[in-house]
N, C-alpha and C positions, 0 to 999 in steps of 0.2 A: 792644350786646345780646350780642353772640358772645362778647365780651372780659370782660363785666362791668364795663364802666366807665361811670359814673354821674355822674363830675365832670369839666369840661372846660375846660383852659385857651383863651385867646385863640388860640394857636395851630392847637389842633384844632377849633374852632370855623371860623377861615377855610377851613382845609383842607378842613372839610365844607360849605363856600359860604354861611357866616354872617359876615358882613363887621363893622368894627368899629362901624360905623353903625346896623347890627341890634342888636347886644345891647341899647340902651337901651329899644327898641321892645320888644322881648320880655320884658324887665322891666317896663314898662308895663303890659302886658297880663297880667301875672303867670302866663307861661309858665315864666320863667326865676326864679332867684334868685341871689343872689351866693353862695357855698359859702366864702368866705373875707373876713376883714376888707378886705383889701387889693382886694380887687374883681378878681382878676387868674384866678380860676377861677370857674366856674360850674355848677349842676344845674338839671335840670327843676324847677319845682315841686311836682310829685308822679312818682312813678315811672311811675304809667300814661299819662302825656304822652309819656314816653321811649317805652312800648311802641307807644303810638297811631302815632307817628312811624316806628317800626320797620315796623309792619302796613303803614302808607302806601307804605313803600318797597317793599316787595317786591309791593305792588299797582302801582306805576307805573315800577319800574325794573326789570332783569334782575340778579340778585347776581352772575353770570356776569363782567359789566363792573366790578364793582366791584374797586378797587387791594389791599382787604386780602383777605388768603387766608383770614383767620378767617371770613369770610361767607359761609355754606354756602348751598346752594340750601333750594327752598323744601319740597323732602320731606324734608330733615334739620331744616329747622327745626320742621315739625309733628309728627314723629317725637319731636322733642326735648321739644315744647311739651307732648304727650299721654303722653310715658312720666314728665313731669315731672322729668325729668333737672337743670333748672334751677329749684330754687327760687325765683329772681326774677323768673321769668317767671309773672305773675298772669293779664295780661288779652291776652297778645299773641294767642293763637290766637282769641279772641272776637272782637277787634279785626278781625283780619284777616277773619275769615267773616262779621263785621256789615258790612263795608263790601261785601259780596256780596248784600245784601238790596237787591230792587228799587228800595226809593224811593234809597237809598243810591247805587245804579248810576245812576240818573236825574239826581242830584244833579252826581255826579261827573264826568258825560257832557257836562253843561252847562257846568260848571265848568271842566273842562280840555280840552274838546273831542274827547275819546279814549272809546275803549271798551274800555282794557285791563281793567277789572274783568270784562267780559263774556268777553273772550279765557283771562282765569285761571280762571272758576268749573269748566269741566271738569277743568283740571288739578288744580284741588283736589278735586273729585269722587274722580278718580281716586286720589289721595293718601290718602283716607279710605276709601276701597274697599280699597285694599292693607292699609291697618291692620285692618278688620275682618275681612278673610279671611284674615289670617294665623293660624297654628297655635298654639293658645291666646292669643289675643287678651286676656283678662283680666289674662295673665301681664306682657303688651309695653306694654298702655297705660291710662291711668285713662277708663275710659267715661265717666264722669260729665263730664270735659272735653269730649269727644267729642261727646255728646248738647248740651252748651251750645254746641257749634259750630253743630249742625244748628238748634238753637233761634233763633240768631241770623240765620241767612240766611233762616227762614221760608219754606221753599220747600217745597209738599208733593211734588211731582216729584223734587226734589233728597233730600228724607229718604227718600219711599218707595224709591228708587232704590238707596240706600245702607242700608238697615235692612231690605227685605226678605229677606235671605239671614241675620241674626245667628240662632243657634242657641242662644247663651247672653248673658244680660246681668245686670250688679250694678250697683244704686242704694244707694250710702250716700250716705243723704240728711239733710245734716246744717243745712242753713237752708231757711226757707219757699220759697226761689226753685227751690231743687232738686226740689221738689214739681211746680213750673209745668213745669219742663224734664223731668222724667219722664213728664207726663202727655202730654206733648206728643209725645214720641218714640216711646213704647210702643205707640202705635197703628198706627205706621207698621210694628212688627216682627211681619210674619206667619207667620214661619217659627220664632218663638222656642220652644224647648223648655225651658229650664229659666231662672227669672226668681229672682234672690236681691235684698232689700231691707232696707237696716238704717237705722232712722229712731231715732236715739238722745234727740233732744231737742225735737223739733217737737211732737209729739203732748201734751204736758202741757199745752201750750198752745191745748187747745182752747177753753178760758173766755178766751183772750187775744186783742188785736186781731185783727179779720177772722176770726174762726172758720170763716166759711161757706165762703171760699174755700177757706182750707186743707184742709176737709172735702171741697170739690168737686173738688180737685186728687186728693186721697187716693182717692175715687169713679172717677176717671177712671183711676188709675193701677189700682185693682182690677178694672175692667170688663174688662180684658186675660184674664182668668181665663175669663170665657165668652164672649169673641170671637175668642181665639184657638184654633183647634182642634186645635194640633200641643205647646200645653203640658203638660209632663209633671210637672214638677217646681217647687215653691214653698218656697224658704227666706226665714225671716225672722229675722234676727240683730240683737244688741242693741238691741230696742227694747221702748219702755216702752206700752201700749195704753191708751187712755183707753176709755171706755164707746161711743164713737160711732164713734171709727175702727175697734173691733173689729167692732161690729155690721155697720159696711160692709164691711169683710172676709169676714166669716162670711155673708152674704147672699149673694153672689159664689161662695164657697166650695160652697154647700149646693144650688147652681142645678144641675140635670141636667145642662144644657149645659156644665159647668165638667168638662174633661177632666183635671183635676190629678190623679194617683194617689199622688206623694210629696210630703208637708206635713212639713218640718222647721222645728223651732225651736230655736234657740241662744241662751243668755243672754237670755230674753226675760222681761219680767216684765208683771202684769195688774193695774192700778189699777182695776180690777171685777169684775162676776161673770164668771167664765169659764166658765159653763155653755153660751152660744151659741155658744162656740168647739168643744167637745167634741161637742156636737150635732150639727154638721156631717157626722159618721162614721155618722148614722144616714140623714141624707138624701141622700146623694151615694155613690151606690154604686161609683162611680171610684177613690174614696179608699182605697186597700190600704195607705201605709206612713205611720206616724207615729213621727217621731222630737224628741224634747223634752231634746234636751240641754244640760245646766248651766240647766233653766227651773226654779225653785223651786216647789214646789207643796204646799200645806196639807193637812191629813190630810182634811178634807171636799172639795178638788179630786179628790186622788186617790180618793174613793169614787166622785165624781159620774162620772168618767172612766171607771172600771172597772164603773160600771152600763151607761153607753152601750155601751162596747167587749163586754159579755156579751149586749146585745139581738141576736136573731137576726138581723135583718135589717143588721146592720153587717158590712161584708166587708174588716173590717180583717185584714193578712196579717203585716206586720212592727209590733211596739211597740218603740222604743226609748227609755229613760229613763235615760240614762245622766248621773250626777249630778244626780240631782233631788231629793235629801236624802229618799229614801223610806229605811224603817225597818221594824222587825218589825211595827207596826202596820198597813200597809199591805200586807202580804204576803196576809191573808184576802181582802182584794178582788181582788189579783192573782191569786190561786188561784181566786176566780170567772171570772175572765176565760180561766183555762186550761182550765175546765170547760164554760163556755158559747160561746165562741168555737170555731166548729169550723173556721174559715178560719186561723187563727193558724199561723204557721210560723217565726216568730222573734223570741224576746223575748230583750232586753237588758236588765238590772238593773245593770250595770257601776257600779262606784263609788258604791254606797249603802249603808251600814251595816246591813243585812239581820240579821246577827249570824245565829248556828246556830238560834235559836228561830223567826225568819221563814222561813228556809229549810227548816225542816222542814213550814213549813205550805204550801210549795210542793210539795216533795215528795211530800205526800199526795195532792195534787192532780194530778200527773204520774203517779201509780201506777193511776190509776182505769184501768179498761180501757176503757170508753167514750168517753175523753176525745175525741179526735179520731183520724182517720185519716192526716191530714197529718204528715209529717216535721217534729220542730221543733229548731229550734238554739236553745239557752239559756246565756248569758254570765252569768255572776256572779263576775266578776273585781272584785276589791279589795273585797269586802263583809264586811270582816272575820270571815270564816270561821274554825273551828278543828276539829281532829279529830273535835270532839263531833258534828257534822254529818254526818259522813264515810258512818256505818252509812245513814243516811237517803238520801243522796246515793248510794251503793253499793246499795242496794235498787232505787231508780229505775233505774239503770244496767244492772242485770240482769234486771230483769222488764218494762220499759217497750218496749213495743212502735214509740213513735213519736219517743223520744229519741234524734236521729241526732249532735248535736252538743253537749258541755258543756265551757265554760270558766270553770276556776275558777283562772285565773290570780291571783296574787300575792295571796294568803290562805296564814294560817299552819297549813296541814293537820298538818304534822308529817311524819314516814316512815311512823308507824303509819297516819295517815289515809289515804295514799298507796297503802299496802300493800293498803288495804279496797278502795279504787276499782281496783286493778289486777286484785285478785282477783274483783270483780265483771267486771271487762272479758271474763275469760277463762272466764265461763259461757257454757254452750250457749245460751240464749235473748236474749244481748246483741245488739242490733242496732246499738250505738254504732258510728260512723265516725269521729268525731275527739273526742279528749279533751286537753283544753289544761292 
């Protein structure tokens, strides 16, 4: 495994304890297959069989005693596996931890007359804990592989001891078994503060085979939103929501026991009505931040969202809609949010073709004297603006008592437009602190 050797000659087999008389038996058992017509070289019938044998080696022997310098200690093995430094290692880590399952330990004890697997468990636990506690663990290891290892062991004490200190977790859920693994491990993450989930392909299968089990696993994952008192940030990326999966998520988000403050979506699409998603902001006062980067919204969806955010009971302070394909027709609804939401402090409309006409409507709302007493940061980067909107922007800069930051980067304002903005900044009533 360490040298990426998948084909073995007869001399290599003998050196590893497989004699000439053993080879026919391994062929009959369909563990081995001939690699060449001459029959002088062999490989395992499937690579996972070789990975299983490698896991057994680490369970039963000491790598320090191996004659090859290529064979590394078990700590190096785990780090290599969880980092996915070797693409050919698919099941090795799962096999190693699966052999620590209580039922497997009992079988091994009876078969081998030894308790090596029980002696190895604390060592493996220590290795996993060091991986979880390293700085920026998500940059170092692939968390889903680590969670699969815990799922294989199926030890409540083992999982609780390891997961109790985890602050951040990222679950890229690509296959249905990933949901089961995430549901199992998340219940032990009692200190979790940030959770990121990505479900690109599973949810459209709500109507597929065994949809109830899929939804049950998803509900168990979402339950962490109300059972973990430390959770503050939920990110959903690269996900397609169906009716029931969105409903399950929103039922947890709208609970008063849900402590999440920051809700972020990126490249999320909805194959159902989005109203229930937006309504959580009038149900849960803890939700103060909404980011919908690259999440496409229809005109009706923008209207519904803005009507919810304009509700007096909405406590939203930051609204980030970067790259949501908003246009000038969205601006009247966004202006209503500026006028009605007294808590809003940050509005990011970057990378939307609002154009001069749309920004003029926003400026009209920003000029209103009774808009809000909170300082406002507004980003209009890459909104296809020209010099034509600079008079409106200059008027806001000169007279607004709440606009403290304005970003108009990557717009063709022209030198004349920039001069208008600079002249407004020099005005005696200007309270702007940052102009980009």
